[in-house]
C-alpha positions in Angstrom: 101.5 -7.5 140.3 99.0 -7.9 143.0 100.0 -8.7 146.4 98.5 -12.2 147.4 100.6 -12.3 150.7 98.4 -12.2 153.8 98.3 -9.1 155.6 99.0 -8.4 159.2 95.2 -8.3 160.0 95.0 -11.6 158.5 97.7 -13.3 160.4 96.3 -11.8 163.5 92.8 -13.0 163.2 94.3 -16.4 162.2 96.4 -16.5 165.4 93.3 -15.5 167.5 91.5 -18.1 165.9 94.2 -20.9 166.3 95.3 -19.9 169.9 93.2 -17.5 171.7 89.7 -19.1 171.1 91.5 -22.6 171.8 92.7 -21.1 175.1 89.2 -19.8 176.0 87.8 -23.2 175.4 90.5 -24.8 177.6 90.0 -22.2 180.4 86.1 -22.5 180.8 86.3 -26.4 180.7 88.9 -26.4 183.1 86.8 -24.0 185.3 84.0 -26.3 184.8 86.0 -29.5 185.7 87.4 -27.9 188.9 83.8 -26.9 190.1 83.0 -30.7 189.6 86.3 -31.5 191.4 85.3 -29.6 194.3 82.1 -31.4 194.8 84.2 -34.6 194.8 86.2 -33.2 197.4 83.2 -32.3 199.4 81.8 -35.7 199.0 85.1 -37.5 200.1 85.5 -35.0 203.2 81.9 -35.7 204.2 82.4 -39.5 204.0 85.8 -40.0 205.4 84.7 -37.5 208.3 82.1 -39.8 209.6 84.4 -43.1 209.7 87.3 -41.1 210.9 85.5 -39.8 213.8 84.5 -43.2 214.9 88.3 -44.1 215.1 89.3 -41.0 216.9 87.1 -37.8 217.2 90.3 -35.6 217.2 90.7 -36.6 213.5 89.2 -33.8 211.4 88.5 -34.3 207.7 86.9 -30.8 206.5 86.4 -29.2 203.0 86.4 -25.7 202.7 85.3 -24.1 199.4 87.4 -20.8 199.0 85.8 -19.5 195.6 86.2 -20.4 191.8 89.8 -21.1 192.0 90.7 -22.6 195.1 89.6 -25.3 197.7 91.0 -26.7 201.1 90.8 -30.1 202.2 91.9 -30.6 205.8 92.9 -34.2 206.7 94.0 -34.3 210.4 97.3 -32.4 210.7 97.4 -31.6 207.0 95.7 -29.0 204.9 95.6 -29.6 200.9 95.3 -26.5 198.7 93.8 -27.0 195.5 94.3 -24.1 193.2 93.1 -23.6 189.6 95.5 -21.4 187.7 93.7 -18.6 185.8 96.1 -19.1 182.8 96.5 -21.7 180.2 99.8 -23.4 179.3 101.0 -25.3 176.7 103.4 -28.4 177.1 106.9 -27.4 176.6 108.8 -28.5 173.2 110.7 -31.2 174.8 107.8 -32.9 176.3 107.3 -36.7 174.9 103.6 -36.1 174.3 104.8 -34.2 171.2 106.0 -37.5 169.9 102.4 -38.8 169.8 100.0 -38.9 167.1 97.4 -37.4 169.6 99.3 -33.9 169.6 100.8 -34.0 166.2 97.3 -34.6 164.6 96.1 -31.6 166.6 98.8 -29.1 168.5 95.8 -27.5 170.1 95.3 -30.4 172.2 98.6 -29.5 174.0 97.1 -26.4 175.7 96.1 -27.4 179.4 94.4 -25.7 182.3 96.3 -26.8 185.4 95.1 -27.4 189.0 98.1 -27.2 191.3 97.9 -29.1 194.7 99.9 -27.9 197.6 100.5 -29.7 201.1 100.4 -27.5 204.1 100.4 -28.3 207.9 97.1 -27.4 209.4 98.9 -25.8 212.2 100.3 -23.2 209.6 96.7 -22.1 209.2 95.5 -22.5 212.9 98.2 -20.3 214.2 98.6 -18.0 211.0 102.1 -18.9 210.8 102.7 -16.9 207.5 106.4 -18.0 207.1 105.7 -21.7 206.8 106.4 -23.7 203.8 103.9 -25.6 201.6 104.9 -28.2 198.9 103.6 -28.9 195.5 102.6 -32.7 195.7 100.7 -32.8 192.4 99.4 -30.8 189.5 96.6 -32.0 187.2 96.6 -31.1 183.3 93.1 -30.8 181.6 93.0 -30.1 178.0 89.8 -28.9 175.8 88.9 -32.4 174.9 88.8 -33.3 178.7 91.8 -35.5 178.6 94.0 -35.3 181.6 97.0 -36.4 183.4 98.9 -35.9 186.8 102.5 -35.1 187.6 103.4 -35.7 191.0 105.2 -37.6 193.6 105.4 -41.5 194.1 102.1 -43.1 192.7 100.7 -39.8 191.3 103.5 -39.8 188.8 102.6 -42.9 187.2 98.8 -43.8 188.0 97.4 -40.9 186.0 100.0 -40.4 182.9 97.8 -41.7 180.1 96.9 -38.1 178.6 95.9 -39.6 175.3 93.1 -41.9 176.5 92.2 -40.6 180.0 89.0 -38.5 180.5 88.7 -36.2 183.7 85.5 -38.1 184.9 84.0 -37.9 188.3 85.4 -41.5 188.8 88.9 -40.3 187.9 88.6 -37.4 190.1 87.8 -39.4 193.0 90.7 -41.6 192.5 92.9 -38.7 192.3 91.7 -37.3 195.4 92.2 -40.6 197.2 95.7 -41.0 195.8 96.8 -37.5 196.9 95.3 -38.0 200.3 97.4 -41.2 200.8 100.4 -39.5 199.6 100.1 -36.7 202.0 99.1 -38.9 204.8 102.4 -40.8 204.2 104.5 -37.5 203.9 105.9 -37.0 207.3 107.2 -34.0 209.4 110.9 -34.1 209.5 113.1 -32.7 212.1 115.1 -29.6 210.6 118.7 -29.8 210.8 120.3 -28.8 213.9 122.4 -25.9 212.3 119.3 -24.5 210.7 117.8 -23.5 214.1 120.8 -23.4 216.5 120.5 -19.5 216.6 117.4 -17.6 217.3 117.0 -13.6 218.0 115.1 -12.3 220.8 112.4 -11.0 218.5 112.1 -14.6 217.1 111.8 -16.1 220.4 109.2 -13.5 221.5 107.3 -14.1 218.3 107.2 -17.8 219.1 105.8 -17.4 222.7 103.2 -14.9 221.3 102.2 -16.5 218.1 104.0 -19.7 217.7 105.4 -18.4 214.5 108.6 -20.5 214.0 108.7 -21.5 210.3 107.6 -25.0 209.8 107.3 -27.5 207.1 107.2 -31.2 206.4 110.6 -30.9 204.7 112.1 -27.7 206.2 115.8 -27.9 205.8 115.8 -30.7 203.3 115.3 -30.4 199.5 111.9 -31.7 198.6 113.6 -33.4 195.5 115.7 -35.6 198.1 112.6 -37.7 198.4 114.3 -39.7 195.0 110.4 -39.6 193.4 110.9 -36.2 191.7 108.1 -34.7 189.4 
């Protein structure tokens, strides 16, 4: 009897078509959208910088393009690092989106590129404090149909969660940037617990005197999850 079952090569080619090609589509679209996103960041910095300098010339709003996969936006005492991951990810099997017809009709729509947004203190870069902490404040998911959603803290967690209907347009990019900056400005530097810094070695104090390298972060000593507005 002739064997009609698919060969290993057939299965491999099928997987390449159904997964690998889709991932390539997602990656290149995400890369293109990130390039557009950086233009929005540059426009935002240019506009807000002019107005901020009228309030106080010490207030710096500066965009820095760090290449194809990274950009930085300094807003006064903060630096936001925007990083496009070079890999493509699939929503986990427990995600509520799998219960929607949008993903049930086409599972490939669940593959996304991700832009991570981290918040650092600008002094961490200024004084090259390599031990300082940054915090993930948002991550943006984009699929091959240009649908997007944002996971994040506070308003970022519910303003941009309509993955089924939302397109990652320049208008939406601008709104996302504004929301991230508003959250960042409201995200204050907390004093670390006394017991965390009550002892210091001679080497550490010398480093502090020489390069101001005492580890710092907006929530150093506190669990970020304690903000009560988790991802």
